[in-house]
N, C-alpha and C positions, 0 to 999 in steps of 0.2 A: 820558477818551475822544481829548485830543490824544496821548495816547502810542498808543492804538489806531490814529487817524490815522495817527500818524507813522509804525508800523508796518507797516502797508498798503502807505502809500509807499516804504518801502524795499522788499516785495517786490515791490512792481509796477514798479520801477525795473530790481530784476536781472532779471527774467524780460525786460524789454524789452531790455535788453544783451544777452539771450543769444538772443533773437530776431533782433536788428540783427546780431548777431555770425554767425548762421545765416546769415541772408540777404549777408553780406557774403562769405562763403565759395561760397555756391552762384552769386551771379552771373560771376562768370567763367567756370561750366561750362556757366550758360545763353549765352552771350555763346559760346561753340565749339561748343556744340550747334547753333546757329542757322546762324554760318558754316558749319560741313560740313554742314549739313541731315542729317535724320531718317531718308533712305533710302538703302540699301546701293546704288542704282545710280545716287549722286550724280556730280557729276562729281570730285568730291576723291579718291572709293575706287573708280572706274570700272575701275580694272587689279587692283585688292585684290579678294581673294577674300571675300566678307563676314562669316563668324567672326573673321577675323586685323583684319579693317578694326576690326568692333564691341570683338574685344578693345582694340586698342590703342587708341579712342578712351574704353574705361574704365581703361586705364589710366592715360593724357593727364589724363582728368577728375579721376582718384584724386592723381595727384601735382597738378595745380593747384588742386586744393582745400584739399590739406595744405600748399603753399604759401603757400597765401592764408591760413590759417587760421596759422601760425607766424607771418609779418610781420604781422598785428593782434595776435598776442599781443605781439611782440616791441614796436611799436610802444607796447601800451598799456602795458608794463613801463618803458618808458624814459619813459615824458609824454606822448608825441604823440598818443594816439590822442583822441579826442573825450572820453572818459573823463576825462582828465585832471583833476588837483583844482586848484580855481584857488583865491585868496587870499579869504577871507571878507573881507568891509567891516563893521569893526566900528563900532556908533555908542555917541556919549557918550550916558549918560542924565543 
């Protein structure tokens, strides 16, 4: 029973880690959308035709998402992320 609970715990931690990574990647894109607004007649894109404005937004959002993912993976690889392994404390029996 302990092995089953441990296996479930490992799987749950893996899924939560992936959901956290997804939310970290999407958060800057949401900030960009909030600042720019979702209207093609907003103040930032008034002088730009809307097809060009939306294309630029999609390209920028993709680049920001990719850069955030690359930075998060780099930090995780170098042990600076929240998933860095902590040394275990040993108890004497």
